[in-house]
C-alpha positions as CSV (number, residue, x, y, z in Angstrom):
1,M,-20.5,-7.7,12.9
2,Q,-18.8,-5.5,15.4
3,V,-20.0,-1.3,14.7
4,P,-17.6,1.2,16.6
5,N,-19.5,3.7,18.9
6,K,-18.7,7.3,18.0
7,K,-16.0,7.4,21.0
8,N,-14.1,4.6,19.4
9,L,-14.7,6.3,16.1
10,F,-13.1,9.7,17.6
11,F,-10.2,8.5,19.3
12,S,-9.6,6.1,16.3
13,F,-9.7,9.4,14.3
14,L,-7.3,11.4,16.5
15,F,-4.8,8.6,16.8
16,L,-4.7,8.5,12.8
17,A,-4.1,12.3,12.6
18,S,-1.3,12.0,14.9
19,L,0.5,9.9,12.0
20,A,0.6,13.4,9.6
21,P,0.6,16.7,9.6
22,M,-3.4,18.1,8.5
23,M,-2.3,19.7,5.5
24,A,-4.4,18.7,2.6
25,F,-3.2,18.4,-1.1
26,S,-5.6,18.9,-3.9
27,A,-5.9,21.1,-6.8
28,N,-8.7,22.9,-5.4
29,Q,-7.2,24.3,-2.5
30,K,-10.6,26.4,-2.0
31,E,-13.0,22.9,-2.0
32,L,-11.2,21.8,0.4
33,K,-11.0,24.2,2.9
34,T,-14.9,24.8,2.5
35,A,-14.8,20.6,2.7
36,D,-12.6,21.3,6.1
37,S,-14.7,23.9,7.1
38,L,-18.0,21.2,7.1
39,F,-15.8,18.8,8.4
40,A,-15.7,21.4,11.7
41,I,-18.8,21.4,12.1
42,A,-19.9,17.8,11.5
43,R,-22.0,18.3,8.7
44,Y,-19.8,14.7,7.5
45,P,-21.6,14.0,4.4
46,E,-21.2,17.3,2.1
47,A,-17.5,17.3,3.7
48,Q,-17.2,13.5,2.1
49,T,-18.9,14.6,-0.6
50,L,-16.2,17.3,-1.7
51,Y,-13.1,15.2,0.0
52,K,-14.1,12.5,-2.6
53,K,-13.9,15.1,-5.5
54,N,-10.2,15.6,-4.6
55,F,-9.1,12.4,-3.9
56,S,-7.6,10.5,-7.3
57,L,-7.2,6.9,-7.7
58,S,-4.0,7.2,-9.6
59,E,-2.4,10.5,-8.2
60,K,-0.7,10.8,-5.0
61,N,-3.0,12.6,-2.5
62,G,-2.5,14.3,0.6
63,Q,-2.1,12.4,4.5
64,A,-4.9,14.8,5.9
65,L,-7.0,13.9,2.5
66,L,-6.5,10.5,3.8
67,L,-6.9,10.2,7.2
68,K,-10.6,11.9,6.8
69,L,-11.6,10.3,3.9
70,A,-10.8,7.4,6.5
71,F,-12.4,8.5,9.3
72,L,-15.8,9.3,7.5
73,A,-15.8,5.8,5.4
74,E,-15.6,4.4,9.2
75,K,-17.8,6.5,10.4
76,T,-20.3,5.4,8.0
77,N,-19.3,1.6,8.8
78,N,-18.3,1.8,4.9
79,Y,-15.0,-0.7,5.9
80,T,-13.9,-1.3,2.1
81,D,-13.6,2.3,1.8
82,C,-11.8,3.4,4.9
83,L,-9.1,0.2,4.1
84,F,-8.5,1.3,1.3
85,Y,-7.8,4.9,1.7
86,L,-5.6,3.5,5.3
87,S,-3.7,1.2,2.5
88,K,-3.3,4.6,0.0
89,L,-1.8,6.3,3.3
90,A,0.3,3.4,4.1
91,L,2.0,3.8,0.6
92,V,3.2,7.2,2.3
93,Q,3.2,7.4,5.7
94,P,3.7,3.6,6.6
95,S,3.6,3.0,10.0
96,R,3.6,-0.4,12.2
97,H,0.5,1.4,14.2
98,L,-1.2,2.5,10.7
99,F,-1.0,-1.5,9.7
100,E,-1.8,-3.0,13.1
101,K,-4.5,-0.1,12.9
102,M,-5.6,-1.9,9.4
103,D,-5.3,-5.2,10.7
104,K,-7.2,-4.8,13.6
105,L,-10.2,-3.5,11.8
106,A,-9.6,-6.5,9.0
107,K,-10.7,-8.6,11.7
108,E,-13.6,-7.1,13.0
109,Q,-14.5,-7.3,9.1
110,N,-13.4,-11.1,8.4
111,L,-11.6,-9.6,5.9
112,S,-7.8,-11.0,4.8
113,G,-4.6,-9.5,2.8
114,Y,-4.1,-7.0,6.0
115,E,-2.2,-9.3,8.3
116,F,1.1,-7.9,9.6
117,D,3.6,-9.8,9.3
118,D,7.4,-9.4,8.1
119,Y,7.1,-9.1,4.9
120,N,4.9,-5.7,5.4
121,Y,7.4,-4.8,8.2
122,F,10.1,-4.9,5.4
123,I,8.1,-2.3,3.0
124,I,7.8,-0.2,5.7
125,F,11.4,-0.1,6.5
126,Y,11.8,0.1,2.7
127,R,9.1,3.2,2.2
128,K,11.4,4.9,4.6
129,Y,14.4,4.5,4.0
130,G,14.4,3.9,0.6
131,D,16.1,6.9,-0.7
132,Y,19.5,6.2,1.5
133,I,19.5,2.4,0.6
134,P,20.4,3.4,-3.2
135,I,23.8,5.6,-1.6
136,L,24.6,3.0,0.6
137,L,24.9,0.6,-2.3
138,L,26.6,3.1,-4.9
139,T,29.3,3.9,-1.7
140,L,29.5,0.1,-1.5
141,G,30.1,-0.5,-5.4
142,T,32.6,2.1,-5.6
143,Y,34.7,0.9,-2.6
144,I,34.5,-2.9,-4.4
145,V,35.6,-1.7,-8.1
146,V,38.4,0.7,-6.1
147,I,40.0,-2.1,-4.9
148,M,39.7,-4.7,-7.2
149,V,40.8,-2.0,-10.0
150,T,44.0,-1.3,-8.0
151,K,44.5,-5.0,-7.2
152,T,44.3,-5.3,-10.8
153,R,46.5,-3.0,-11.9
154,R,49.3,-4.6,-9.3
155,K,49.0,-7.7,-10.7
156,E,47.4,-9.0,-7.1
157,P,45.1,-11.8,-6.5
158,I,41.4,-10.6,-5.4
159,L,40.3,-12.0,-2.6
160,Q,37.4,-14.1,-2.2
161,I,35.7,-11.6,0.0
162,H,35.7,-9.1,-2.6
163,K,34.3,-11.2,-5.6
164,I,31.5,-12.3,-3.0
165,S,31.1,-8.9,-2.0
166,I,30.1,-7.9,-5.9
167,I,28.0,-10.6,-6.2
168,V,25.9,-9.6,-2.8
169,Y,26.2,-6.2,-4.0
170,L,24.5,-6.8,-7.7
171,L,21.5,-9.2,-6.2
172,A,20.9,-6.6,-3.9
173,L,20.7,-3.9,-6.4
174,L,18.5,-6.0,-8.1
175,G,15.8,-6.7,-5.7
176,I,16.3,-3.0,-4.5
177,L,15.1,-1.9,-8.3
178,N,12.3,-4.0,-8.8
179,V,11.1,-4.3,-5.4
180,P,8.3,-1.6,-6.5
181,S,6.6,-4.0,-9.1
182,L,6.8,-6.9,-6.7
183,Y,4.5,-5.5,-4.4
184,Q,1.3,-4.6,-6.0
185,T,-2.0,-4.6,-4.2
186,C,-5.3,-4.3,-4.6
187,I,-9.0,-4.3,-2.8
188,I,-11.8,-6.2,-4.2
189,V,-14.8,-3.4,-4.2
190,N,-17.9,-5.6,-5.5
191,E,-20.1,-8.1,-3.7
192,N,-20.3,-11.5,-5.4
193,T,-17.1,-11.3,-7.1
194,F,-15.6,-14.3,-8.9
195,L,-12.4,-15.5,-8.5
196,R,-11.5,-17.9,-11.6
197,D,-9.0,-19.8,-12.8
198,E,-8.5,-18.4,-16.2
199,P,-8.3,-15.2,-17.4
200,S,-11.9,-16.0,-18.8
201,S,-16.2,-15.7,-18.1
202,A,-15.9,-18.6,-18.9
203,A,-13.4,-20.4,-16.8
204,G,-14.1,-22.5,-13.9
205,V,-15.0,-20.2,-11.0
206,V,-12.8,-21.1,-7.7
207,E,-14.3,-19.1,-4.8
208,K,-17.2,-16.0,-4.7
209,V,-16.0,-13.5,-2.1
210,G,-17.2,-10.1,-0.9
211,K,-15.9,-6.9,-1.0
212,G,-12.8,-5.5,1.2
213,H,-10.4,-8.1,0.7
214,K,-6.8,-7.1,0.0
215,L,-5.0,-9.0,-2.8
216,T,-1.3,-9.4,-4.6
217,I,-1.3,-8.8,-7.9
218,I,1.3,-11.0,-9.6
219,G,0.0,-9.6,-13.2
220,S,-2.5,-9.5,-15.8
221,V,-4.2,-10.5,-19.1
222,D,-6.4,-8.2,-21.3
223,H,-8.8,-7.3,-18.4
224,W,-8.0,-9.8,-15.7
225,D,-5.6,-9.3,-12.7
226,R,-3.7,-12.6,-11.6
227,V,-3.6,-12.1,-7.9
228,I,-2.6,-14.6,-5.2
229,W,-6.0,-15.8,-2.9
230,N,-5.4,-18.6,0.3
231,N,-1.6,-19.7,-1.7
232,R,-3.5,-20.7,-5.2
233,I,-3.0,-18.4,-8.8
234,V,-6.5,-17.2,-9.6
235,Y,-7.9,-14.5,-12.2
236,I,-10.6,-11.5,-10.9
237,R,-11.4,-8.8,-13.4
238,K,-10.2,-5.4,-12.8
239,S,-13.4,-3.6,-12.7
240,D,-13.9,-5.6,-9.6
241,L,-10.6,-4.1,-8.1
242,W,-9.2,-0.6,-6.9
243,N,-5.4,-0.7,-7.2
244,I,-3.6,0.8,-4.1
């Protein structure tokens, strides 16, 4: 296992810090200021305790908080936590450099699920420009409706291109509305985690894996999540996962 030296960690943190403004977000700004002061004088364990106290698994966290937690986790060789915080950061500030950073770190630790592929590139694009896409679709839909209403009133035939356009428009709108629900990921946080072929403790074990792997969730049954592992659908206990 490759352990990065302090110099690499320092430059890694500087690189990540350039991706976001260093403004921490939390309900308790006083504790965060104290943590920032401790961080500045390299009292990392105490700073980490306060940062974690102000971190929420379910709510939106500040970019600076996520960056510092990722740095501290990497510094202590806790790669599961580091990749988790970086994955959280990718939700609010996605970038090619960030995905490549996660991919590199995961490869060094033999962890799967962080590969930078076309799908991840699409997610970057969607999260960066997702607010503009509905406006574009609304404009396109308005244009098509106006054309069709005008032609109907004039009793003119509707061109094939306009019929195709309305179908494409509806499909695109359906896809945009469903993208967030189709992209749900999680990280395994417990060692010796069992992947099973059915949502039951009595079901057969497909494989036993360690922590740190990133999975895509495609559904859930009671206390189990349905995930994809090596192109196969398996089940894993929710208690063994952190949702991103």
